[in-house]
C-alpha positions, 0 to 999 in steps of 0.5 A, spaced: 667 508 252 661 505 250 660 498 252 659 492 246 653 489 244 653 482 246 653 477 240 647 474 239 646 466 237 640 462 236 640 456 241 641 449 239 632 448 238 631 454 234 637 452 230 634 445 228 628 448 228 630 454 221 633 449 218 628 444 217 623 450 215 628 452 209 630 444 208 621 444 207 622 450 203 626 447 199 622 442 197 616 445 196 620 448 190 623 443 188 617 439 187 614 445 184 619 444 179 618 438 178 611 438 177 609 443 177 605 446 170 606 439 165 610 442 158 606 442 152 608 437 149 606 433 154 599 436 155 598 435 148 600 428 147 596 427 153 589 431 151 589 425 145 588 420 150 583 423 154 579 426 148 579 419 146 576 416 152 569 421 152 562 418 154 559 425 154 559 432 152 557 438 151 558 441 144 557 449 142 558 451 135 558 456 130 561 456 122 560 461 118 560 459 110 561 464 104 560 463 098 558 465 091 550 464 094 551 469 098 553 463 105 550 463 113 551 461 118 550 455 122 551 454 130 548 448 135 549 446 142 548 440 143 549 436 149 552 428 146 552 421 149 557 416 147 556 411 151 554 407 145 559 403 141 552 403 136 548 409 138 550 416 138 544 419 143 543 427 142 538 433 144 540 439 143 538 446 138 540 450 132 540 456 128 541 457 121 541 462 118 542 463 109 543 469 105 542 470 097 536 469 093 533 466 098 534 469 104 531 465 110 533 462 118 531 456 122 531 455 128 529 450 134 530 443 138 532 437 135 533 431 139 536 423 136 536 417 138 540 411 134 539 412 127 532 416 129 532 425 128 527 429 130 526 437 131 521 442 133 521 449 129 521 455 133 523 459 127 521 459 120 522 465 116 525 469 111 527 476 111 526 477 102 517 480 101 516 476 096 518 469 101 516 472 107 508 470 107 510 464 104 515 462 111 510 465 116 505 460 113 509 455 112 511 456 119 504 455 123 503 449 120 510 445 122 513 450 129 513 446 136 511 440 133 516 434 133 517 433 126 521 426 124 527 427 120 527 425 112 532 426 109 527 428 102 525 433 107 524 440 105 525 444 112 525 438 117 533 436 115 536 442 115 537 440 122 541 435 120 547 440 119 547 440 127 547 433 129 552 431 121 556 436 125 557 433 130 558 426 127 564 429 123 571 426 127 576 433 127 584 433 127 584 431 134 578 429 135 572 425 140 571 420 141 569 414 147 574 407 145 576 402 148 583 401 150 585 395 144 582 401 138 585 407 143 592 405 142 591 403 135 588 411 134 594 414 139 599 410 134 596 414 128 595 420 130 602 420 135 605 419 129 610 425 127 607 427 120 600 428 124 601 435 127 606 441 127 606 445 132 607 452 129 607 455 135 604 455 143 602 459 148 600 459 155 593 463 157 587 463 161 581 461 158 575 459 161 576 460 168 582 455 168 589 456 165 591 453 158 596 452 153 594 455 146 596 451 140 596 454 133 598 447 127 597 444 121 596 437 120 596 432 114 591 431 111 593 424 109 595 421 116 588 424 118 585 421 112 588 415 117 585 416 123 577 418 120 577 410 117 580 408 124 574 412 128 569 410 123 571 403 123 570 403 130 564 408 132 560 407 126 557 413 128 563 417 126 563 420 118 570 419 116 569 424 111 572 420 105 566 424 101 569 430 103 571 436 099 573 440 105 579 442 108 582 446 114 588 450 113 587 453 120 587 451 127 588 453 134 586 449 139 585 450 146 586 444 152 585 445 159 593 443 162 589 440 168 584 435 165 588 435 158 581 436 154 580 441 148 576 447 151 575 451 144 578 449 137 577 455 131 578 453 124 579 456 118 578 452 112 576 451 104 570 448 100 568 447 093 563 451 096 567 457 097 571 458 105 568 457 113 570 458 118 568 458 126 569 455 133 567 449 137 567 450 145 567 443 150 564 443 156 560 438 161 565 432 159 562 425 162 556 428 165 549 425 165 542 426 162 538 423 159 535 424 152 528 421 150 525 420 144 518 424 144 513 421 145 509 423 139 510 426 133 509 428 126 511 428 119 513 433 114 508 432 109 503 430 112 502 437 116 504 441 110 498 438 107 
């Protein structure tokens, strides 16, 4: 008869080690379940709080305008220093291309130091044969010179569009508020009437895990938020005189940092329709923003 196989038993010490290992594994699984990826609701709520503590950020935006007159595209990339509640400092570059009966393109560098804004035009041209020679002559006089921007300037003032954009208060706003101010604004943002999350998905974007939110928001509640922020930080525009309205809003939020990665939007204005994207990077990085050492006035250069 074949011999019976010997019954194998772990010794007591081995059983203890195995039991401990299983216990650790169960604990890890529990911790991952309890403290793993936070819910989309938690991340969204935390995002509003985080975005009101932004001391500095780089904003890269592109807007496409469709109008009866032709429309165009405006893009800019600007670093903003918001450490001061009174003065916004920023530096970057912009490009504007407009279509229509008088098509033109302008691009250059911009600097904002408090209330003063400056532009150095690198390109000014027109695709129209009737305008190209005149634009070339103007470009020769203005290019590569720092020019102080004034509202009455014909060309330098166009750079203000890039600066005006970053001073607009978004439906998912960014600012640098103190604790009391932030608490007041968060109360408005977290009112149940402010946002409706129509759809949410977990995605990978810009090398990180994010929640992608499709939102609608209350325009009336947004006006209260904008009024409150502009009351605390005067360089932000409350938009009271704006007839623009965002109809579709998609926001990508970094799950780890609770900061906005990107916004995509579609909207309308009295002139037509608009759509664009806004990307955020370099949160709270410190960079130097300095007023140009020497600058000119547009009208003097064009004499």
